[in-house]
TORZAKOL-602232 format. One line per 5 residues: their letters; for each residue x, z negated, y negated of N, C-alpha, C. Coordinates in Angstrom, 3 decimals. Layout:
! residues N
a) X/Z/Y/X/Z/Y/X/Z/Y | ...
***
This chain:
! residues 255
mptre) -22.395/-76.055/41.863/-22.028/-75.037/42.043/-23.251/-73.652/41.819 | -22.456/-72.220/41.822/-23.346/-71.057/41.013/-24.717/-71.167/42.226 | -25.505/-70.680/41.842/-26.609/-70.303/42.493/-26.381/-69.052/42.780 | -27.540/-68.463/43.804/-27.562/-67.206/44.093/-27.885/-66.266/43.070 | -28.843/-66.553/42.321/-29.233/-65.750/41.241/-28.160/-65.616/39.744
mlfsh) -27.396/-66.903/40.200/-26.433/-66.824/39.211/-25.373/-65.519/39.270 | -25.279/-65.654/40.467/-24.075/-64.861/41.036/-24.577/-63.373/41.022 | -26.152/-63.372/41.365/-26.692/-61.550/41.018/-26.094/-61.461/39.696 | -26.938/-61.962/38.824/-26.732/-61.980/37.238/-25.759/-61.618/36.970 | -24.423/-62.402/37.570/-23.116/-62.137/36.794/-22.960/-60.515/37.380
gaall) -23.029/-60.117/38.492/-22.389/-59.127/39.588/-23.160/-57.830/38.386 | -24.500/-58.106/37.901/-25.438/-57.010/37.523/-24.699/-57.039/36.044 | -24.268/-58.151/35.415/-23.291/-57.825/34.201/-22.487/-57.008/34.218 | -21.612/-57.337/35.716/-20.138/-56.306/35.483/-20.543/-54.995/35.857 | -21.470/-54.779/36.622/-21.527/-53.379/36.621/-22.133/-52.697/35.453
rmrgi) -23.226/-53.457/34.605/-23.733/-52.672/33.239/-22.208/-52.609/32.269 | -21.200/-53.693/32.428/-19.910/-53.567/31.802/-19.114/-52.484/32.296 | -19.041/-52.133/33.674/-18.275/-50.849/34.241/-19.234/-49.988/33.570 | -20.204/-49.505/33.859/-20.994/-48.393/33.671/-20.745/-48.238/32.316 | -20.599/-48.946/31.270/-20.330/-48.939/29.655/-18.989/-48.249/29.515
mlsfl) -18.096/-48.802/30.434/-16.701/-48.708/30.286/-16.734/-47.147/30.651 | -16.957/-47.125/31.825/-17.411/-45.113/32.401/-17.851/-44.341/31.129 | -18.603/-44.841/31.046/-19.249/-43.669/29.919/-18.692/-43.644/28.279 | -17.928/-45.020/28.597/-17.145/-44.861/27.086/-15.683/-43.604/27.278 | -15.271/-43.787/28.540/-14.053/-43.025/28.906/-14.606/-41.851/29.135
cllmh) -15.628/-41.319/29.464/-15.988/-39.719/29.609/-16.227/-39.436/28.172 | -16.812/-40.110/27.071/-16.922/-39.863/25.889/-15.458/-39.495/25.221 | -14.874/-40.387/25.734/-13.319/-40.018/25.177/-13.040/-39.134/25.510 | -12.767/-38.749/26.673/-12.091/-37.726/27.525/-12.899/-36.333/26.996 | -14.178/-36.497/26.666/-14.785/-34.918/25.947/-14.456/-34.834/24.451
llqen) -14.248/-36.068/23.910/-13.608/-35.774/22.471/-12.302/-35.718/22.470 | -11.249/-35.877/23.448/-10.103/-35.539/23.451/-9.902/-33.631/23.684 | -10.753/-33.459/24.867/-11.108/-32.023/25.050/-11.392/-31.174/23.657 | -12.316/-31.748/23.462/-12.717/-30.823/21.824/-11.780/-31.037/21.210 | -10.618/-31.799/20.857/-10.254/-31.742/19.780/-8.371/-31.037/20.316
iatil) -8.186/-31.043/21.701/-7.151/-30.189/21.958/-7.330/-28.685/21.776 | -8.761/-28.719/22.515/-9.360/-27.087/21.825/-9.192/-26.910/20.715 | -9.956/-27.659/19.852/-9.807/-27.329/18.418/-8.264/-27.119/18.045 | -7.231/-27.735/18.528/-5.823/-27.610/18.533/-5.319/-26.457/18.907 | -5.833/-26.249/19.801/-5.168/-24.862/20.369/-5.643/-23.371/19.646
vlenq) -7.417/-23.745/19.460/-7.824/-22.762/18.370/-6.794/-22.810/17.240 | -6.787/-24.087/16.886/-5.675/-23.582/15.436/-4.623/-22.923/15.182 | -3.874/-23.399/16.782/-2.511/-23.041/16.760/-2.603/-21.517/17.049 | -3.694/-20.880/17.929/-3.763/-19.476/18.152/-3.998/-18.641/16.630 | -4.878/-19.308/15.760/-5.207/-18.740/14.626/-3.996/-18.820/13.573
dlqds) -3.028/-19.770/13.618/-2.173/-19.619/12.568/-0.898/-18.717/13.413 | -1.236/-18.779/14.739/-0.069/-17.464/15.033/-0.609/-16.345/14.950 | -1.771/-16.045/15.061/-2.264/-14.468/14.942/-2.017/-14.211/13.475 | -2.164/-15.214/12.480/-2.148/-14.902/11.157/-0.550/-14.735/10.886 | 0.204/-15.453/11.620/1.676/-15.308/11.087/2.532/-14.232/11.750
ikpqk) 1.650/-13.311/12.880/2.559/-11.926/13.361/1.771/-10.975/12.665 | 0.490/-11.137/11.960/-0.135/-10.231/11.529/0.863/-9.158/10.639 | 0.790/-7.678/11.154/1.598/-6.563/10.415/1.579/-6.660/8.514 | 2.254/-6.837/7.920/2.050/-6.456/6.466/2.672/-4.958/5.587 | 2.079/-4.544/4.874/2.512/-3.814/3.933/2.402/-2.497/4.660
vefhs) 1.273/-2.244/5.338/1.355/-0.838/6.300/1.099/0.158/5.465 | 2.019/1.197/5.592/1.526/2.475/4.676/2.567/3.477/5.209 | 1.884/4.648/4.897/2.280/6.268/5.008/3.398/6.463/4.332 | 4.767/7.112/4.777/5.784/7.567/4.027/5.765/9.246/4.386 | 5.806/9.967/3.764/6.041/11.280/3.767/6.856/12.369/3.250
lnfnn) 7.824/13.165/3.698/8.757/14.117/2.960/8.498/14.890/4.132 | 8.330/16.116/3.072/8.314/17.718/3.315/7.125/17.799/4.795 | 5.994/16.482/4.840/5.378/16.471/5.950/5.267/15.947/7.506 | 6.781/15.191/7.128/7.143/14.523/8.228/6.765/13.006/7.835 | 5.347/12.980/8.376/4.552/11.438/8.244/4.977/10.544/8.865
tlhwq) 5.336/9.439/8.584/5.710/8.186/9.535/4.583/7.253/8.676 | 4.151/5.987/9.812/3.571/4.895/9.181/4.516/3.761/9.467 | 4.815/3.161/8.678/5.777/2.377/8.079/4.873/0.437/7.925 | 5.565/-0.417/8.306/4.802/-2.023/8.080/6.157/-2.523/8.175 | 6.064/-4.003/7.987/6.764/-4.621/8.009/6.224/-5.798/8.752
pgrar) 7.199/-7.019/9.262/6.849/-8.050/10.340/6.144/-9.029/9.574 | 5.226/-9.808/10.105/4.192/-11.252/9.539/5.127/-12.222/9.179 | 4.871/-13.595/8.822/5.371/-14.489/8.288/6.381/-15.106/9.307 | 5.807/-14.355/10.780/6.823/-15.422/11.696/7.752/-14.195/11.947 | 8.741/-14.184/10.770/9.470/-12.988/11.033/11.350/-13.102/12.250
dardt) 10.962/-14.438/12.615/12.067/-14.568/13.809/11.610/-14.583/15.067 | 10.440/-14.187/15.442/9.638/-14.132/16.220/10.004/-12.751/17.125 | 11.250/-12.587/17.491/11.934/-11.173/17.977/10.966/-10.696/19.448 | 10.514/-11.488/20.260/9.411/-10.714/20.808/7.997/-10.068/20.659 | 8.100/-9.963/19.155/6.456/-9.528/18.789/6.680/-8.060/19.248
vyfvq) 5.448/-7.281/19.840/5.392/-6.010/19.743/4.088/-5.372/18.999 | 4.021/-4.209/18.781/3.098/-3.553/17.917/2.686/-2.530/18.444 | 1.242/-2.473/17.970/0.222/-1.460/18.576/-0.233/-0.392/17.542 | -0.155/0.654/17.496/-0.602/1.748/16.160/-1.816/2.751/16.696 | -2.629/2.630/15.930/-3.969/3.569/15.749/-4.135/4.568/14.346
ykvyg) -4.567/5.569/14.525/-4.962/6.376/13.494/-6.381/6.913/13.686 | -6.734/7.515/12.408/-7.976/8.458/12.303/-8.361/9.234/11.137 | -8.947/10.234/10.950/-9.222/10.939/10.205/-10.328/10.163/9.469 | -10.377/10.146/8.028/-11.312/9.509/7.213/-12.801/10.399/7.435 | -13.390/9.227/7.732/-14.894/9.469/8.118/-15.119/9.467/9.536
qstwq) -14.116/9.524/10.513/-14.646/9.640/11.864/-14.621/7.646/12.259 | -15.429/7.387/13.075/-15.793/6.182/13.590/-14.252/5.880/14.728 | -14.355/6.847/15.308/-13.098/6.273/16.742/-11.885/6.075/16.027 | -11.350/5.121/16.401/-9.814/5.362/16.423/-8.836/5.939/17.462 | -7.656/6.509/17.397/-7.379/7.104/18.312/-5.853/6.385/18.661
nkadc) -5.139/5.961/19.890/-4.070/5.424/20.004/-3.287/5.960/19.718 | -1.999/5.950/19.353/-0.565/6.662/19.428/-0.067/6.224/20.604 | 0.082/7.042/21.578/0.511/6.360/23.024/2.169/5.917/22.340 | 2.995/6.464/21.807/4.369/6.561/21.505/4.754/5.146/20.736 | 3.779/4.562/20.485/3.753/3.474/19.657/2.902/2.503/20.140
wgiqn) 2.727/2.319/21.388/1.594/1.298/21.968/2.930/0.077/22.467 | 2.579/-0.793/21.937/3.662/-1.984/22.432/5.421/-1.956/22.042 | 5.324/-1.370/20.962/6.774/-1.112/20.591/7.320/-2.166/19.408 | 8.443/-2.262/19.346/9.112/-3.448/18.490/9.609/-2.894/17.356 | 9.463/-1.706/17.011/10.043/-0.845/15.759/9.215/-1.334/14.681
yvcdl) 9.410/-1.055/13.436/8.197/-1.195/12.240/8.145/0.346/11.518 | 8.142/1.366/12.602/7.513/2.496/11.924/7.088/3.457/13.210 | 6.692/4.533/13.232/5.712/5.314/14.016/5.407/6.734/13.352 | 6.040/7.390/14.307/5.890/8.927/13.869/4.498/9.492/14.177 | 3.752/9.802/12.813/2.575/10.289/13.429/2.445/11.836/12.837
tsets) 3.750/12.792/12.679/3.740/14.038/12.226/2.555/14.902/12.724 | 2.671/14.833/14.032/1.681/15.803/14.934/0.226/15.523/14.611 | -0.209/13.940/14.483/-1.333/13.640/14.587/-1.841/13.803/13.083 | -1.020/14.002/12.018/-1.591/14.115/10.855/-1.481/15.621/10.058 | -1.520/16.687/11.031/-0.964/18.047/11.041/-1.658/18.754/9.811
diqep) -3.102/18.207/9.983/-4.157/18.980/9.003/-3.971/18.424/7.666 | -3.012/19.106/6.551/-2.293/18.850/5.451/-3.533/18.256/4.544 | -4.729/18.760/4.481/-5.449/18.587/3.639/-6.723/17.304/3.693 | -6.717/16.946/4.821/-7.324/15.914/5.623/-6.873/14.546/5.113 | -8.214/13.254/4.589/-7.238/12.415/4.715/-7.499/11.441/6.191
yygrv) -6.046/10.523/6.210/-6.119/9.560/7.308/-5.998/8.638/6.851 | -6.346/7.508/7.857/-5.817/6.366/8.063/-4.648/5.804/9.011 | -4.152/4.641/9.235/-3.458/4.318/10.245/-3.501/2.796/10.400 | -3.396/1.858/11.391/-3.303/0.795/11.002/-2.635/0.024/12.719 | -2.006/-1.229/12.440/-1.269/-1.823/13.235/-1.599/-2.995/13.514
kaala) -1.661/-3.916/14.807/-1.957/-5.088/14.957/-0.391/-5.695/16.025 | -0.681/-6.812/15.941/1.050/-7.481/16.696/0.672/-7.908/18.036 | 1.778/-8.583/18.559/1.211/-9.472/19.809/2.002/-10.438/20.340 | 2.373/-11.415/20.783/3.166/-12.387/20.630/2.390/-13.375/21.745 | 3.502/-13.798/22.914/2.877/-14.228/23.904/1.456/-14.482/23.932
giysn) 0.732/-13.388/24.657/-0.365/-13.206/24.746/-1.605/-13.325/23.531 | -0.812/-13.850/22.712/-1.790/-13.975/20.916/-1.612/-12.344/20.344 | -3.066/-11.920/20.173/-3.048/-10.761/19.534/-3.397/-11.109/17.911 | -2.642/-10.407/16.771/-3.165/-10.133/15.505/-4.324/-9.330/15.089 | -5.083/-9.576/13.946/-6.120/-8.600/13.521/-5.255/-7.346/13.553
wslsc) -6.349/-6.320/12.856/-5.298/-4.930/12.731/-5.041/-4.995/11.203 | -4.442/-4.295/10.519/-3.404/-4.318/9.027/-3.730/-3.036/9.027 | -4.671/-2.507/8.113/-4.900/-0.995/7.686/-4.001/-0.743/6.611 | -3.679/0.523/6.819/-3.171/1.427/5.410/-4.129/1.838/4.527 | -3.643/2.349/3.399/-4.170/2.882/2.251/-4.906/4.531/2.955
rftpw) -5.674/5.156/1.869/-5.830/6.464/2.339/-4.760/7.291/2.297 | -4.565/7.998/3.166/-3.117/9.051/3.087/-3.693/10.707/3.178 | -3.588/11.348/2.101/-3.798/12.899/2.367/-2.136/13.534/2.277 | -1.669/14.064/3.439/-0.855/14.616/3.159/0.163/15.819/2.205 | -1.216/16.488/1.672/-0.712/17.824/1.054/-0.615/16.994/-0.644
retvi) -1.266/15.944/-1.053/-1.204/15.107/-2.057/-0.372/14.251/-2.096 | 0.222/13.761/-0.961/0.887/12.792/-1.337/3.030/12.658/-0.493 | 2.636/13.749/0.042/4.134/14.109/0.307/4.837/14.676/-0.325 | 5.743/13.799/-0.531/7.338/13.649/-1.432/8.156/15.017/-0.939 | 8.021/16.285/-1.612/8.759/17.897/-1.401/10.638/17.401/-1.867
gppti) 11.278/17.818/-0.706/12.630/17.465/-1.268/13.089/18.754/-2.128 | 14.457/18.486/-2.305/15.048/20.029/-3.048/15.191/20.917/-2.481 | 15.664/21.857/-3.117/16.422/22.805/-2.167/17.815/23.032/-1.734 | 18.050/23.644/-0.725/19.626/23.791/-0.307/20.231/24.708/-0.814 | 21.570/24.619/-1.634/22.321/25.996/-2.340/23.560/26.442/-1.766
avvqs) 23.542/27.668/-1.552/25.043/28.299/-1.088/25.284/28.849/-2.649 | 26.584/28.417/-2.781/27.605/29.028/-4.213/28.272/30.058/-3.784 | 28.368/30.871/-4.262/29.297/32.099/-4.289/29.716/32.186/-5.582 | 31.182/32.461/-5.741/31.909/33.087/-7.179/32.030/33.952/-7.360 | 31.938/34.524/-8.549/31.987/35.913/-8.829/32.779/35.673/-10.047
sksii) 33.223/37.181/-10.894/33.915/36.819/-11.980/33.087/36.595/-13.059 | 33.408/35.271/-13.966/33.260/34.520/-15.027/31.675/34.157/-14.492 | 31.191/34.098/-13.493/29.714/33.697/-13.103/29.745/32.988/-11.823 | 28.579/32.438/-11.533/28.337/32.010/-10.352/27.207/32.394/-9.903 | 26.993/32.961/-8.291/25.843/33.447/-7.669/25.473/32.703/-7.026
lklqa) 23.804/31.658/-6.934/23.597/30.897/-6.099/22.402/31.381/-5.112 | 22.112/30.801/-4.022/21.211/31.500/-2.857/20.449/29.745/-2.677 | 19.002/30.160/-3.093/18.353/28.732/-2.933/17.305/29.093/-1.796 | 17.369/27.554/-0.742/16.238/27.796/0.107/15.485/26.709/0.078 | 14.119/26.775/0.322/13.522/25.705/0.032/13.348/24.673/1.254
prspy) 12.921/23.546/1.177/12.919/22.604/1.873/11.947/23.096/3.424 | 12.257/22.645/4.570/11.433/23.472/5.543/10.421/22.208/6.078 | 9.092/22.400/6.270/8.116/21.388/7.014/8.675/21.076/8.320 | 8.035/20.488/9.006/8.412/20.164/10.352/7.432/21.009/11.454 | 6.468/21.917/11.019/5.235/22.885/11.399/6.110/24.133/11.746
krkrg) 5.826/24.809/12.781/6.496/26.051/13.520/5.733/27.070/13.325 | 6.075/28.535/13.249/5.293/29.712/13.246/5.767/29.864/14.891 | 5.121/30.807/15.161/4.721/31.435/16.452/6.358/31.564/17.197 | 7.330/31.995/16.350/8.232/32.307/16.989/9.403/31.302/16.772 | 8.941/30.092/16.465/9.636/28.774/16.648/10.367/28.463/15.225
skipm) 10.486/29.441/14.342/11.083/28.895/13.094/10.033/28.129/11.842 | 10.812/27.003/11.354/9.948/26.064/10.955/9.554/26.603/9.456 | 8.220/25.995/8.908/7.602/26.731/8.028/8.158/26.333/6.828 | 8.800/26.987/5.706/9.048/26.579/4.020/7.713/26.156/3.483 | 8.197/24.746/2.767/7.220/24.269/2.267/6.710/25.377/0.746
tnyyd) 7.183/26.345/0.649/6.864/27.319/-0.250/5.308/28.060/0.303 | 5.123/27.986/1.483/4.010/28.344/2.150/2.698/27.704/1.947 | 3.007/26.402/1.213/2.180/25.119/1.076/1.754/25.059/-0.354 | 2.709/25.254/-1.105/2.813/25.230/-2.449/3.232/25.962/-3.475 | 2.744/26.143/-4.265/3.599/26.831/-5.843/4.636/26.753/-6.228
llyqv) 6.036/26.622/-5.195/6.723/25.892/-5.715/7.932/26.781/-6.799 | 8.702/25.868/-7.862/9.159/26.405/-8.555/10.484/25.724/-8.312 | 11.586/26.861/-8.805/13.496/26.101/-8.542/13.499/25.718/-10.049 | 14.364/24.674/-10.204/14.909/24.265/-11.600/16.498/23.812/-11.084 | 17.454/24.659/-11.790/18.559/24.556/-11.613/19.196/23.828/-12.692
fiinn) 20.499/23.173/-12.410/21.107/22.445/-13.550/22.632/22.690/-13.215 | 23.071/23.068/-14.262/24.946/22.833/-14.542/25.646/22.120/-15.204 | 26.838/21.666/-14.530/27.259/20.403/-15.216/28.905/21.128/-15.532 | 29.364/21.069/-16.507/30.631/21.334/-16.925/31.436/20.228/-17.114 | 32.229/20.252/-15.976/32.990/18.747/-15.950/34.154/18.352/-16.973
fldkq) 34.357/19.888/-17.802/35.088/19.543/-18.806/34.908/19.245/-19.921 | 33.544/19.066/-19.895/32.678/18.513/-21.406/32.214/17.206/-20.809 | 31.394/17.102/-20.151/30.688/16.232/-19.913/30.448/15.976/-18.271 | 30.701/14.816/-17.740/30.496/15.341/-15.893/29.501/14.610/-15.778 | 28.666/14.173/-16.804/27.087/13.508/-16.462/26.027/14.590/-16.939
hkvlv) 26.521/15.003/-17.967/25.437/15.841/-18.580/24.861/17.335/-18.203 | 23.943/17.532/-17.709/23.268/18.207/-16.676/22.418/18.961/-17.814 | 22.468/20.588/-17.675/22.234/21.513/-18.531/21.055/22.140/-17.378 | 19.905/22.521/-17.820/18.746/23.335/-17.524/18.910/24.691/-17.389 | 19.484/25.732/-16.497/19.891/26.674/-16.548/19.017/27.986/-16.147
yegkh) 17.798/27.508/-15.262/17.114/28.248/-14.986/15.967/27.557/-14.203 | 14.453/28.396/-14.425/13.067/27.481/-13.731/12.329/28.532/-13.234 | 12.495/28.951/-12.083/11.421/30.461/-11.456/11.469/30.250/-10.179 | 11.009/31.221/-9.503/10.584/31.373/-8.119/11.932/31.846/-7.306 | 12.717/32.854/-8.233/13.726/33.380/-7.558/14.671/32.693/-6.857
kiiki) 15.077/33.261/-5.300/15.709/32.478/-4.680/17.257/33.041/-4.716 | 17.982/33.898/-5.561/19.207/34.238/-5.988/19.529/34.070/-7.419 | 20.211/33.368/-7.912/20.081/33.074/-9.124/21.689/33.504/-9.344 | 21.936/34.349/-10.689/22.995/34.381/-11.510/23.532/33.668/-12.691 | 24.503/32.853/-12.834/25.073/32.158/-13.667/26.174/32.603/-14.452
edlrp) 25.971/33.586/-15.750/26.855/34.032/-16.456/27.538/33.268/-17.191 | 28.852/34.071/-18.015/29.348/33.576/-19.405/30.000/31.956/-19.511 | 30.476/32.040/-17.817/31.185/30.632/-17.421/32.685/30.802/-17.824 | 33.322/30.244/-17.865/35.394/29.933/-18.283/35.825/30.124/-16.790 | 36.860/30.567/-16.921/37.627/30.439/-15.960/38.320/29.283/-15.777
gvsyc) 38.969/28.686/-14.687/39.898/27.473/-14.655/38.790/26.103/-14.987 | 37.424/26.382/-15.150/36.927/25.045/-15.104/35.991/24.879/-14.192 | 35.686/23.449/-13.970/35.031/23.192/-12.973/33.790/22.822/-13.274 | 33.125/23.598/-12.493/31.651/23.345/-12.676/30.655/23.218/-11.370 | 29.541/21.780/-11.509/28.801/21.503/-10.268/27.477/22.137/-11.054
imakt) 26.713/22.388/-9.523/25.331/22.840/-9.555/24.505/21.980/-8.890 | 23.344/21.933/-9.157/22.503/20.897/-8.606/20.978/21.274/-9.177 | 19.951/21.197/-8.033/18.956/21.842/-8.291/17.508/21.022/-7.385 | 16.316/21.231/-8.298/15.252/20.240/-7.946/14.321/21.368/-7.479 | 12.945/20.784/-6.806/12.006/21.934/-6.647/10.962/20.935/-7.795
yvpml) 9.866/22.049/-8.234/9.054/21.427/-8.960/7.578/22.360/-8.612 | 6.566/21.038/-8.714/5.278/21.647/-8.037/4.432/21.206/-9.488 | 4.219/22.501/-10.293/3.658/22.544/-11.442/1.879/21.792/-11.356 | 1.293/22.593/-10.283/-0.187/21.645/-10.265/-0.064/20.313/-10.044 | 0.789/19.690/-9.206/1.135/18.084/-9.260/1.690/17.328/-10.093
drssa) 2.244/18.528/-10.885/3.384/17.886/-11.901/4.410/16.965/-11.360 | 5.146/17.699/-10.180/5.850/16.658/-9.735/6.941/17.573/-9.151 | 7.939/16.418/-9.487/9.855/17.011/-9.211/10.331/16.396/-7.717 | 10.975/17.168/-7.196/11.922/16.265/-5.759/13.019/15.623/-6.498 | 13.821/15.135/-6.044/15.011/14.724/-6.477/15.855/15.806/-6.293
yssrq) 17.465/15.234/-7.405/18.080/16.026/-7.188/19.002/16.558/-5.900 | 19.277/17.837/-5.554/20.045/18.286/-4.564/21.569/17.761/-4.542 | 21.931/17.355/-3.437/23.623/17.280/-3.775/24.550/18.160/-4.678 | 25.016/17.912/-5.349/26.430/18.468/-5.635/26.961/19.474/-5.185 | 26.790/20.703/-5.464/28.099/21.881/-5.107/28.814/22.521/-6.591
civlq) 29.821/22.026/-6.045/31.030/22.040/-7.315/32.169/23.272/-6.824 | 32.515/23.869/-7.943/33.366/24.957/-7.995/34.702/25.290/-9.327 | 35.293/25.473/-9.199/36.567/25.854/-9.928/36.605/27.660/-10.119 | 36.366/28.216/-11.444/36.335/29.459/-11.247/37.706/29.711/-11.768 | 38.069/30.995/-10.651/39.601/31.420/-10.653/39.524/32.678/-12.258
***
């Protein structure tokens, strides 16, 4: 029969074994927790990277300044929302754009916030999905006066004997005078008008430059009765060597 000493020794061994097993289980749980935490961090990091906005850039037409971006790699994440900030170059503090805070669009109107047309600006966007926030995506520096696209003039056509009289109007900025009328782009640039005519009897695609200058009323003479003519115009900024797109065609048949 086992002696008391043998039983005591066997019990002590079992206790030591139990202690070792508990220590092993505690170590295993700790390692599992660390691995789970690491996996969660990696998953969150991957989600952060996948929703981060891409190609953040300003678009501008006649000083209508908007910030655009594209969604991140997780393009099917329809619940993603976006947050927009802006600042003047050289300033340390970013400003929130209240109307573009937690939106699902890919565009934000910053016309009012970028109204000092000679100042350089930055915009930035971050995304959020399921409580995870991406890092900010930054635009390039944007100076409205240098980078806005100036639109073509509007044209009114009046027929006269063997001639056409054109009334040109410069594109308008979004900024207003005290009386409420929008300020034309000629207030900001030394604009020239380029006027082109198309003789549809000869070639519907061939444009002939018939006028370049600052006059708003133009008379094109020595035209043939019974012939269809189309008029198009551009604006041109000599200082920037930049032309607008063509205006829409204004066509008329001389009587």
